[in-house]
N, C-alpha and C positions, 0 to 999 in steps of 0.2 A: 461435375459442377462443384462438388465439395472440395476438390483439389484446387480449383480456381479461387474459391473463397479463402482457403487456407493460405495460398500464395499471396493473395491480396492482404490478408491479415499480417503475415510475416513481413511484407514490405511496408505496410502502413506504420507499424510500431517504430522502426528506426526513423522513418520520415517525421513522425510526431515528436520523437525525442530530439531530432535535429532542429525542428522548428522551435521547440521550447528552449533548446540550448543557446540559440542566439539571443534570447531574452535574458538568460541567466548568466551572470558573470562573476558572482561572488563565490568565494571558497566556502563550502559548507562544513569544513573540518572543525572549526570552533563550535558550531552549533551541535555537531554530533558528539563532541567530547563533553560539552556542557549539558547534554540532554535537554536542550531548549529549542525545539523546532516543531514545525507543523508540516506534515506531508499532505499536500492537496492533490487529490486524485483527479486526473483529467480523462482517462480512459479505463475501462474495465474489460477484462477478458476472462469469462467463466471457463471452467474445465471443458465443457462442451457448449459450443455456440459461437456467436459472432462477437467481434470486438465492438464495444459500444462507447460512444462519446458520453461524457457526463457533464452536467451543468457546472459551469465555472465556479469554483470556490465553495461549493455546497457540501462536498464529501471530504472529510479530513481524518487524519490520525495525528494527534498531538501528544508530545511528551514535554512536560514541564515540571520541575521540582519533584521528581519521583512519582508523578501521576501521569498515566497514559489514558487518553480518552479517544475512543474510536467511534466515528459516525460514518460508516461506509455502507454502500448498498450491497445486496447479494443477489446474484442471478445464478441459478443452478439447482441441483438436486439436494434437498435436505432430507436426512434419514429420519428425523423426528421434528415435529412442529413445535414452535414455541407456545407456551401457555398464553402469553399476552400477544395477540395478533399485531399489535403496533410495533413489536420488537422483531420484525421480520428480517432486518438487515444485520450487519455486524455492528452492533451498538453496545459498547461496554465501557466501564471505567475500571482501571486496575491501579491499585496502589502498591501491589507487590508483584514485581516481575524481574526476571533476569535480563540483563542488557549486556551483550558482548559484541565488541567491534573488532573486525579484522581488517587491517589496512592492506590495500592492494595498490598496484601501480598508479592507476588513475581513478580509483573508486574505493568505497568502503562497504563491507558487508556487515550488516547489523543483524544479529539474531536476538529476537525478543521472545521470551517465554513467560507469558502471564500466569501467575499462580491462582489468581482470584477472578478470572474473566469468564468462567463457565465454558462456553462452547469453543472459543478460540484457543488452540493449544500452542501454536507456533506462528510467529510472524518473521519473515525474512525481508529485510529492507536493503536494497543495493542503491547506494547514493554515488552519483558520478561527480567529478570535480566541477562540472558546470551547473550543478544544482538540480539536475533531473534525477529521478529516482524510480525504482520499480519495487513494488511491494507484493509479496506472496503471502496469503493467509491460509493456514492449514487448521481445519476445525475437526472436532471429534465427531460431529453429527452432520457434516455437510461436505460436499465436494470442495476441493481447493479452488481458490479464485486469485487472480492477479490484477494489480492496478499499476498504471503508469501515471506519473505526475511530477511535481516539483517539491523541493524542500525550501522552506523559508523560515526566518526567525519568528518565534512565537511572540506576538505583541500583546 
């Protein structure tokens, strides 16, 4: 049964990316270079568990003028609980972070390392030329989690 669920998840992610690819036609390269974009998460895939659909436009990671703001959900195992119970997701603002872009043939790999975000230690964002993207978040006190969504200009 777990094998069937895993196969469905593996097949569902490319289908979702293909479905959003038809809606996105803009080249995201200028947004990536200018560090002026919003990643809007559409699905989440915890380290252990099922792929989940997210409410449209509600969960984002934005980078603008040297400030990164994350408002993303978290599903998975946390090795320590937050002091404030309302801060259960991946919610932080970072003004000091490393941002490295690696160009590939039809995509860009962006490695983001916040220095002042507390729990989140690494974020890896892969942006495709059709505007779809995949985000992996590695935390010090939580299991890794992945998101799929789209990149748009910050307005």
